[in-house]
Biopython code that builds the backbone (N, CA, C, O; Angstrom):
import numpy as np
from Bio.PDB.StructureBuilder import StructureBuilder

atoms = [
    (1, "UNK", "N", (8.101, 6.397, -12.704)),
    (1, "UNK", "CA", (7.078, 6.724, -11.716)),
    (1, "UNK", "C", (7.058, 5.622, -10.641)),
    (1, "UNK", "O", (7.218, 4.441, -10.948)),
    (2, "UNK", "N", (6.866, 6.012, -9.431)),
    (2, "UNK", "CA", (6.801, 5.076, -8.309)),
    (2, "UNK", "C", (5.418, 4.425, -8.290)),
    (2, "UNK", "O", (4.396, 5.094, -8.442)),
    (3, "UNK", "N", (5.412, 3.109, -8.102)),
    (3, "UNK", "CA", (4.175, 2.333, -8.083)),
    (3, "UNK", "C", (3.867, 1.885, -6.653)),
    (3, "UNK", "O", (4.682, 1.222, -6.011)),
    (4, "UNK", "N", (2.697, 2.252, -6.170)),
    (4, "UNK", "CA", (2.253, 1.829, -4.840)),
    (4, "UNK", "C", (1.030, 0.940, -5.027)),
    (4, "UNK", "O", (0.064, 1.315, -5.692)),
    (5, "UNK", "N", (1.091, -0.236, -4.432)),
    (5, "UNK", "CA", (0.009, -1.206, -4.511)),
    (5, "UNK", "C", (-0.448, -1.529, -3.098)),
    (5, "UNK", "O", (0.367, -1.736, -2.199)),
    (6, "UNK", "N", (-1.755, -1.570, -2.916)),
    (6, "UNK", "CA", (-2.299, -2.005, -1.630)),
    (6, "UNK", "C", (-3.123, -3.257, -1.873)),
    (6, "UNK", "O", (-4.035, -3.262, -2.699)),
    (7, "UNK", "N", (-2.794, -4.320, -1.146)),
    (7, "UNK", "CA", (-3.612, -5.523, -1.137)),
    (7, "UNK", "C", (-4.657, -5.332, -0.047)),
    (7, "UNK", "O", (-4.342, -4.951, 1.081)),
    (8, "UNK", "N", (-5.894, -5.601, -0.406)),
    (8, "UNK", "CA", (-7.014, -5.299, 0.473)),
    (8, "UNK", "C", (-8.025, -6.435, 0.442)),
    (8, "UNK", "O", (-7.905, -7.367, -0.353)),
    (9, "UNK", "N", (-9.018, -6.347, 1.311)),
    (9, "UNK", "CA", (-10.133, -7.299, 1.338)),
    (9, "UNK", "C", (-11.429, -6.516, 1.438)),
    (9, "UNK", "O", (-11.454, -5.389, 1.933)),
    (10, "UNK", "N", (-12.479, -7.112, 0.973)),
    (10, "UNK", "CA", (-13.807, -6.518, 1.089)),
    (10, "UNK", "C", (-14.181, -6.460, 2.573)),
    (10, "UNK", "O", (-14.013, -7.437, 3.303)),
    (11, "UNK", "N", (-14.685, -5.312, 3.007)),
    (11, "UNK", "CA", (-15.139, -5.155, 4.380)),
    (11, "UNK", "C", (-14.039, -4.958, 5.401)),
    (11, "UNK", "O", (-14.284, -5.075, 6.602)),
    (12, "UNK", "N", (-12.848, -4.665, 4.955)),
    (12, "UNK", "CA", (-11.698, -4.486, 5.853)),
    (12, "UNK", "C", (-11.583, -3.008, 6.226)),
    (12, "UNK", "O", (-11.199, -2.183, 5.397)),
    (13, "UNK", "N", (-11.913, -2.681, 7.463)),
    (13, "UNK", "CA", (-11.868, -1.291, 7.912)),
    (13, "UNK", "C", (-10.446, -0.732, 7.862)),
    (13, "UNK", "O", (-10.248, 0.394, 7.406)),
    (14, "UNK", "N", (-9.464, -1.490, 8.315)),
    (14, "UNK", "CA", (-8.081, -1.022, 8.271)),
    (14, "UNK", "C", (-7.637, -0.746, 6.835)),
    (14, "UNK", "O", (-6.865, 0.177, 6.576)),
    (15, "UNK", "N", (-8.142, -1.567, 5.904)),
    (15, "UNK", "CA", (-7.816, -1.368, 4.486)),
    (15, "UNK", "C", (-8.373, -0.042, 3.995)),
    (15, "UNK", "O", (-7.698, 0.697, 3.279)),
    (16, "UNK", "N", (-9.609, 0.256, 4.382)),
    (16, "UNK", "CA", (-10.235, 1.517, 3.972)),
    (16, "UNK", "C", (-9.467, 2.716, 4.514)),
    (16, "UNK", "O", (-9.265, 3.701, 3.804)),
    (17, "UNK", "N", (-9.043, 2.634, 5.760)),
    (17, "UNK", "CA", (-8.279, 3.726, 6.384)),
    (17, "UNK", "C", (-6.930, 3.889, 5.679)),
    (17, "UNK", "O", (-6.512, 5.007, 5.381)),
    (18, "UNK", "N", (-6.257, 2.774, 5.416)),
    (18, "UNK", "CA", (-4.951, 2.828, 4.750)),
    (18, "UNK", "C", (-5.087, 3.389, 3.336)),
    (18, "UNK", "O", (-4.270, 4.207, 2.912)),
    (19, "UNK", "N", (-6.109, 2.956, 2.609)),
    (19, "UNK", "CA", (-6.330, 3.459, 1.252)),
    (19, "UNK", "C", (-6.568, 4.971, 1.267)),
    (19, "UNK", "O", (-6.006, 5.693, 0.444)),
    (20, "UNK", "N", (-7.381, 5.443, 2.181)),
    (20, "UNK", "CA", (-7.657, 6.881, 2.275)),
    (20, "UNK", "C", (-6.377, 7.656, 2.561)),
    (20, "UNK", "O", (-6.159, 8.720, 1.982)),
    (21, "UNK", "N", (-5.535, 7.141, 3.437)),
    (21, "UNK", "CA", (-4.283, 7.820, 3.775)),
    (21, "UNK", "C", (-3.346, 7.845, 2.565)),
    (21, "UNK", "O", (-2.705, 8.861, 2.299)),
    (22, "UNK", "N", (-3.267, 6.732, 1.833)),
    (22, "UNK", "CA", (-2.410, 6.692, 0.649)),
    (22, "UNK", "C", (-2.895, 7.664, -0.421)),
    (22, "UNK", "O", (-2.090, 8.340, -1.063)),
    (23, "UNK", "N", (-4.202, 7.733, -0.610)),
    (23, "UNK", "CA", (-4.744, 8.666, -1.597)),
    (23, "UNK", "C", (-4.485, 10.111, -1.188)),
    (23, "UNK", "O", (-4.263, 10.969, -2.042)),
    (24, "UNK", "N", (-4.511, 10.377, 0.097)),
    (24, "UNK", "CA", (-4.189, 11.715, 0.611)),
    (24, "UNK", "C", (-2.722, 12.056, 0.332)),
    (24, "UNK", "O", (-2.408, 13.165, -0.102)),
    (25, "UNK", "N", (-1.837, 11.104, 0.583)),
    (25, "UNK", "CA", (-0.402, 11.318, 0.375)),
    (25, "UNK", "C", (-0.045, 11.391, -1.106)),
    (25, "UNK", "O", (0.927, 12.045, -1.485)),
    (26, "UNK", "N", (-0.823, 10.725, -1.930)),
    (26, "UNK", "CA", (-0.555, 10.687, -3.369)),
    (26, "UNK", "C", (-0.506, 12.092, -3.959)),
    (26, "UNK", "O", (0.329, 12.377, -4.818)),
    (27, "UNK", "N", (-1.386, 12.960, -3.507)),
    (27, "UNK", "CA", (-1.408, 14.322, -4.022)),
    (27, "UNK", "C", (-0.117, 15.073, -3.772)),
    (27, "UNK", "O", (0.330, 15.839, -4.626)),
    (28, "UNK", "N", (0.484, 14.866, -2.621)),
    (28, "UNK", "CA", (1.722, 15.564, -2.269)),
    (28, "UNK", "C", (2.971, 14.887, -2.836)),
    (28, "UNK", "O", (3.936, 15.554, -3.208)),
    (29, "UNK", "N", (2.939, 13.546, -2.895)),
    (29, "UNK", "CA", (4.153, 12.809, -3.238)),
    (29, "UNK", "C", (4.211, 12.358, -4.697)),
    (29, "UNK", "O", (5.293, 12.058, -5.203)),
    (30, "UNK", "N", (3.080, 12.306, -5.371)),
    (30, "UNK", "CA", (3.058, 11.949, -6.783)),
    (30, "UNK", "C", (3.544, 10.542, -7.086)),
    (30, "UNK", "O", (4.688, 10.356, -7.498)),
    (31, "UNK", "N", (2.695, 9.563, -6.888)),
    (31, "UNK", "CA", (3.009, 8.177, -7.221)),
    (31, "UNK", "C", (1.768, 7.549, -7.839)),
    (31, "UNK", "O", (0.654, 8.031, -7.636)),
    (32, "UNK", "N", (1.963, 6.475, -8.592)),
    (32, "UNK", "CA", (0.835, 5.710, -9.121)),
    (32, "UNK", "C", (0.287, 4.839, -8.010)),
    (32, "UNK", "O", (1.043, 4.316, -7.191)),
    (33, "UNK", "N", (-1.021, 4.682, -7.980)),
    (33, "UNK", "CA", (-1.668, 3.926, -6.910)),
    (33, "UNK", "C", (-2.608, 2.887, -7.505)),
    (33, "UNK", "O", (-3.378, 3.175, -8.422)),
    (34, "UNK", "N", (-2.531, 1.675, -6.967)),
    (34, "UNK", "CA", (-3.432, 0.608, -7.381)),
    (34, "UNK", "C", (-3.891, -0.160, -6.146)),
    (34, "UNK", "O", (-3.113, -0.415, -5.226)),
    (35, "UNK", "N", (-5.162, -0.518, -6.150)),
    (35, "UNK", "CA", (-5.725, -1.348, -5.089)),
    (35, "UNK", "C", (-6.085, -2.690, -5.706)),
    (35, "UNK", "O", (-6.691, -2.748, -6.776)),
    (36, "UNK", "N", (-5.709, -3.770, -5.026)),
    (36, "UNK", "CA", (-6.019, -5.105, -5.514)),
    (36, "UNK", "C", (-6.620, -5.919, -4.370)),
    (36, "UNK", "O", (-6.011, -6.065, -3.310)),
    (37, "UNK", "N", (-7.814, -6.444, -4.599)),
    (37, "UNK", "CA", (-8.471, -7.290, -3.611)),
    (37, "UNK", "C", (-7.884, -8.694, -3.666)),
    (37, "UNK", "O", (-7.656, -9.241, -4.745)),
    (38, "UNK", "N", (-7.641, -9.270, -2.495)),
    (38, "UNK", "CA", (-7.104, -10.625, -2.447)),
    (38, "UNK", "C", (-8.212, -11.664, -2.308)),
    (38, "UNK", "O", (-7.959, -12.863, -2.425)),
    (39, "UNK", "N", (-9.437, -11.209, -2.058)),
    (39, "UNK", "CA", (-10.560, -12.124, -1.882)),
    (39, "UNK", "C", (-10.706, -13.024, -3.104)),
    (39, "UNK", "O", (-10.790, -12.538, -4.233)),
    (40, "UNK", "N", (-10.734, -14.337, -2.876)),
    (40, "UNK", "CA", (-10.930, -15.289, -3.958)),
    (40, "UNK", "C", (-9.655, -15.706, -4.669)),
    (40, "UNK", "O", (-9.688, -16.612, -5.502)),
    (41, "UNK", "N", (-8.538, -15.070, -4.364)),
    (41, "UNK", "CA", (-7.259, -15.444, -4.951)),
    (41, "UNK", "C", (-6.514, -16.273, -3.904)),
    (41, "UNK", "O", (-5.926, -15.734, -2.967)),
    (42, "UNK", "N", (-6.551, -17.578, -4.082)),
    (42, "UNK", "CA", (-5.999, -18.481, -3.052)),
    (42, "UNK", "C", (-4.525, -18.211, -2.757)),
    (42, "UNK", "O", (-4.094, -18.294, -1.607)),
    (43, "UNK", "N", (-3.763, -17.891, -3.784)),
    (43, "UNK", "CA", (-2.338, -17.620, -3.577)),
    (43, "UNK", "C", (-2.138, -16.368, -2.717)),
    (43, "UNK", "O", (-1.373, -16.388, -1.753)),
    (44, "UNK", "N", (-2.832, -15.275, -3.073)),
    (44, "UNK", "CA", (-2.694, -14.030, -2.308)),
    (44, "UNK", "C", (-3.298, -14.162, -0.916)),
    (44, "UNK", "O", (-2.748, -13.629, 0.048)),
    (45, "UNK", "N", (-4.421, -14.864, -0.796)),
    (45, "UNK", "CA", (-5.013, -15.081, 0.531)),
    (45, "UNK", "C", (-4.062, -15.867, 1.413)),
    (45, "UNK", "O", (-3.926, -15.574, 2.601)),
    (46, "UNK", "N", (-3.395, -16.876, 0.829)),
    (46, "UNK", "CA", (-2.436, -17.666, 1.594)),
    (46, "UNK", "C", (-1.233, -16.865, 2.034)),
    (46, "UNK", "O", (-0.712, -17.060, 3.132)),
    (47, "UNK", "N", (-0.788, -15.950, 1.165)),
    (47, "UNK", "CA", (0.403, -15.158, 1.468)),
    (47, "UNK", "C", (0.111, -13.995, 2.413)),
    (47, "UNK", "O", (0.906, -13.704, 3.307)),
    (48, "UNK", "N", (-1.036, -13.325, 2.214)),
    (48, "UNK", "CA", (-1.300, -12.091, 2.946)),
    (48, "UNK", "C", (-2.487, -12.151, 3.891)),
    (48, "UNK", "O", (-2.640, -11.263, 4.730)),
    (49, "UNK", "N", (-3.327, -13.160, 3.785)),
    (49, "UNK", "CA", (-4.524, -13.350, 4.588)),
    (49, "UNK", "C", (-4.844, -12.333, 5.647)),
    (49, "UNK", "O", (-5.597, -11.393, 5.392)),
    (50, "UNK", "N", (-4.293, -12.494, 6.832)),
    (50, "UNK", "CA", (-4.610, -11.624, 7.971)),
    (50, "UNK", "C", (-3.697, -10.404, 8.071)),
    (50, "UNK", "O", (-3.814, -9.622, 9.014)),
    (51, "UNK", "N", (-2.798, -10.234, 7.118)),
    (51, "UNK", "CA", (-1.862, -9.107, 7.163)),
    (51, "UNK", "C", (-2.411, -7.862, 6.483)),
    (51, "UNK", "O", (-1.814, -6.791, 6.587)),
    (52, "UNK", "N", (-3.541, -7.987, 5.786)),
    (52, "UNK", "CA", (-4.053, -6.839, 5.027)),
    (52, "UNK", "C", (-4.475, -5.718, 5.947)),
    (52, "UNK", "O", (-4.921, -5.964, 7.068)),
    (53, "UNK", "N", (-4.338, -4.492, 5.485)),
    (53, "UNK", "CA", (-3.791, -4.133, 4.190)),
    (53, "UNK", "C", (-2.274, -4.316, 4.136)),
    (53, "UNK", "O", (-1.563, -4.129, 5.124)),
    (54, "UNK", "N", (-1.815, -4.683, 2.958)),
    (54, "UNK", "CA", (-0.387, -4.800, 2.700)),
    (54, "UNK", "C", (-0.038, -3.727, 1.676)),
    (54, "UNK", "O", (-0.671, -3.643, 0.623)),
    (55, "UNK", "N", (0.948, -2.919, 1.973)),
    (55, "UNK", "CA", (1.358, -1.844, 1.078)),
    (55, "UNK", "C", (2.710, -2.207, 0.475)),
    (55, "UNK", "O", (3.669, -2.495, 1.191)),
    (56, "UNK", "N", (2.767, -2.187, -0.852)),
    (56, "UNK", "CA", (4.005, -2.442, -1.566)),
    (56, "UNK", "C", (4.409, -1.180, -2.315)),
    (56, "UNK", "O", (3.563, -0.477, -2.868)),
    (57, "UNK", "N", (5.692, -0.901, -2.329)),
    (57, "UNK", "CA", (6.237, 0.205, -3.102)),
    (57, "UNK", "C", (7.179, -0.399, -4.133)),
    (57, "UNK", "O", (8.156, -1.066, -3.791)),
    (58, "UNK", "N", (6.868, -0.154, -5.391)),
    (58, "UNK", "CA", (7.648, -0.727, -6.500)),
    (58, "UNK", "C", (7.841, -2.230, -6.341)),
    (58, "UNK", "O", (8.916, -2.765, -6.615)),
    (59, "UNK", "N", (6.781, -2.903, -5.894)),
    (59, "UNK", "CA", (6.795, -4.354, -5.785)),
    (59, "UNK", "C", (7.395, -4.905, -4.510)),
    (59, "UNK", "O", (7.391, -6.118, -4.297)),
    (60, "UNK", "N", (7.914, -4.032, -3.657)),
    (60, "UNK", "CA", (8.536, -4.469, -2.408)),
    (60, "UNK", "C", (7.627, -4.178, -1.222)),
    (60, "UNK", "O", (7.118, -3.064, -1.092)),
    (61, "UNK", "N", (7.416, -5.171, -0.349)),
    (61, "UNK", "CA", (6.571, -4.929, 0.830)),
    (61, "UNK", "C", (7.114, -3.767, 1.656)),
    (61, "UNK", "O", (8.306, -3.700, 1.956)),
    (62, "UNK", "N", (6.219, -2.861, 2.013)),
    (62, "UNK", "CA", (6.614, -1.704, 2.818)),
    (62, "UNK", "C", (5.983, -1.772, 4.202)),
    (62, "UNK", "O", (6.670, -1.570, 5.203)),
    (63, "UNK", "N", (4.697, -2.050, 4.270)),
    (63, "UNK", "CA", (3.990, -2.048, 5.552)),
    (63, "UNK", "C", (2.803, -2.997, 5.527)),
    (63, "UNK", "O", (2.293, -3.359, 4.467)),
    (64, "UNK", "N", (2.383, -3.387, 6.713)),
    (64, "UNK", "CA", (1.188, -4.202, 6.919)),
    (64, "UNK", "C", (0.275, -3.473, 7.898)),
    (64, "UNK", "O", (0.747, -2.735, 8.763)),
    (65, "UNK", "N", (-1.005, -3.675, 7.764)),
    (65, "UNK", "CA", (-2.055, -3.206, 8.678)),
    (65, "UNK", "C", (-2.311, -1.705, 8.685)),
    (65, "UNK", "O", (-3.469, -1.289, 8.652)),
    (66, "UNK", "N", (-1.279, -0.888, 8.727)),
    (66, "UNK", "CA", (-1.482, 0.564, 8.806)),
    (66, "UNK", "C", (-0.433, 1.294, 7.977)),
    (66, "UNK", "O", (0.629, 0.751, 7.671)),
    (67, "UNK", "N", (-0.750, 2.524, 7.623)),
    (67, "UNK", "CA", (0.207, 3.382, 6.929)),
    (67, "UNK", "C", (0.743, 4.384, 7.938)),
    (67, "UNK", "O", (-0.011, 5.153, 8.534)),
    (68, "UNK", "N", (2.050, 4.362, 8.118)),
    (68, "UNK", "CA", (2.714, 5.375, 8.935)),
    (68, "UNK", "C", (3.117, 6.483, 7.962)),
    (68, "UNK", "O", (4.061, 6.307, 7.192)),
    (69, "UNK", "N", (2.413, 7.628, 7.983)),
    (69, "UNK", "CA", (2.670, 8.669, 6.981)),
    (69, "UNK", "C", (4.122, 9.130, 6.918)),
    (69, "UNK", "O", (4.642, 9.363, 5.827)),
    (70, "UNK", "N", (4.779, 9.266, 8.048)),
    (70, "UNK", "CA", (6.173, 9.720, 8.057)),
    (70, "UNK", "C", (7.093, 8.680, 7.421)),
    (70, "UNK", "O", (7.952, 9.013, 6.604)),
    (71, "UNK", "N", (6.905, 7.437, 7.800)),
    (71, "UNK", "CA", (7.731, 6.359, 7.263)),
    (71, "UNK", "C", (7.496, 6.182, 5.764)),
    (71, "UNK", "O", (8.438, 5.986, 4.997)),
    (72, "UNK", "N", (6.227, 6.254, 5.358)),
    (72, "UNK", "CA", (5.879, 6.112, 3.947)),
    (72, "UNK", "C", (6.469, 7.260, 3.135)),
    (72, "UNK", "O", (7.063, 7.033, 2.081)),
    (73, "UNK", "N", (6.310, 8.480, 3.612)),
    (73, "UNK", "CA", (6.846, 9.647, 2.917)),
    (73, "UNK", "C", (8.356, 9.544, 2.777)),
    (73, "UNK", "O", (8.903, 9.831, 1.712)),
    (74, "UNK", "N", (9.021, 9.144, 3.828)),
    (74, "UNK", "CA", (10.479, 8.992, 3.791)),
    (74, "UNK", "C", (10.882, 7.974, 2.730)),
    (74, "UNK", "O", (11.830, 8.204, 1.979)),
    (75, "UNK", "N", (10.171, 6.854, 2.663)),
    (75, "UNK", "CA", (10.488, 5.818, 1.678)),
    (75, "UNK", "C", (10.310, 6.341, 0.249)),
    (75, "UNK", "O", (11.152, 6.098, -0.614)),
    (76, "UNK", "N", (9.222, 7.052, 0.008)),
    (76, "UNK", "CA", (8.969, 7.593, -1.331)),
    (76, "UNK", "C", (10.045, 8.618, -1.707)),
    (76, "UNK", "O", (10.569, 8.593, -2.820)),
    (77, "UNK", "N", (10.367, 9.508, -0.784)),
    (77, "UNK", "CA", (11.375, 10.532, -1.071)),
    (77, "UNK", "C", (12.760, 9.929, -1.307)),
    (77, "UNK", "O", (13.525, 10.435, -2.128)),
    (78, "UNK", "N", (13.081, 8.861, -0.597)),
    (78, "UNK", "CA", (14.373, 8.187, -0.823)),
    (78, "UNK", "C", (14.427, 7.568, -2.209)),
    (78, "UNK", "O", (15.459, 7.622, -2.878)),
    (79, "UNK", "N", (13.320, 6.983, -2.642)),
    (79, "UNK", "CA", (13.274, 6.404, -3.986)),
    (79, "UNK", "C", (13.419, 7.503, -5.027)),
    (79, "UNK", "O", (14.180, 7.359, -5.984)),
    (80, "UNK", "N", (12.698, 8.593, -4.847)),
    (80, "UNK", "CA", (12.779, 9.703, -5.804)),
    (80, "UNK", "C", (14.190, 10.271, -5.872)),
    (80, "UNK", "O", (14.658, 10.625, -6.954)),
    (81, "UNK", "N", (14.873, 10.366, -4.735)),
    (81, "UNK", "CA", (16.224, 10.917, -4.702)),
    (81, "UNK", "C", (17.217, 10.001, -5.444)),
    (81, "UNK", "O", (18.216, 10.471, -5.989)),
    (82, "UNK", "N", (16.931, 8.703, -5.457)),
    (82, "UNK", "CA", (17.846, 7.767, -6.099)),
    (82, "UNK", "C", (17.581, 7.595, -7.592)),
    (82, "UNK", "O", (18.354, 6.938, -8.290)),
    (83, "UNK", "N", (16.500, 8.179, -8.077)),
    (83, "UNK", "CA", (16.162, 8.019, -9.503)),
    (83, "UNK", "C", (16.877, 9.022, -10.358)),
    (83, "UNK", "O", (16.706, 9.027, -11.577)),
]
sb = StructureBuilder()
sb.init_structure("model")
sb.init_model(0)
sb.init_chain("A")
sb.init_seg("    ")
for serial, (resi, resn, name, xyz) in enumerate(atoms, 1):
    if name == "N":
        sb.init_residue(resn, " ", resi, " ")
    sb.init_atom(name, np.array(xyz, "f"), 0.0, 1.0, " ", f" {name:<3s}", serial, name[0])
structure = sb.get_structure()
């Protein structure tokens, strides 16, 4: 199963929009989804601070700030085709 992780922050409007879009796409594309807040985690805040939301697919960074539905869908379908 494909794993999608979004790094987010409390009160981040872009994070909320990205999460909603990923949850919408999840129904069509079928992937596991996890949201992880970076607030209070010094390592993650240092790495991703102002880049949130950060979207990772199977542990690999895919996008920052926004979800491009076409690009995201293409990435998921390519992974599925290679499995």
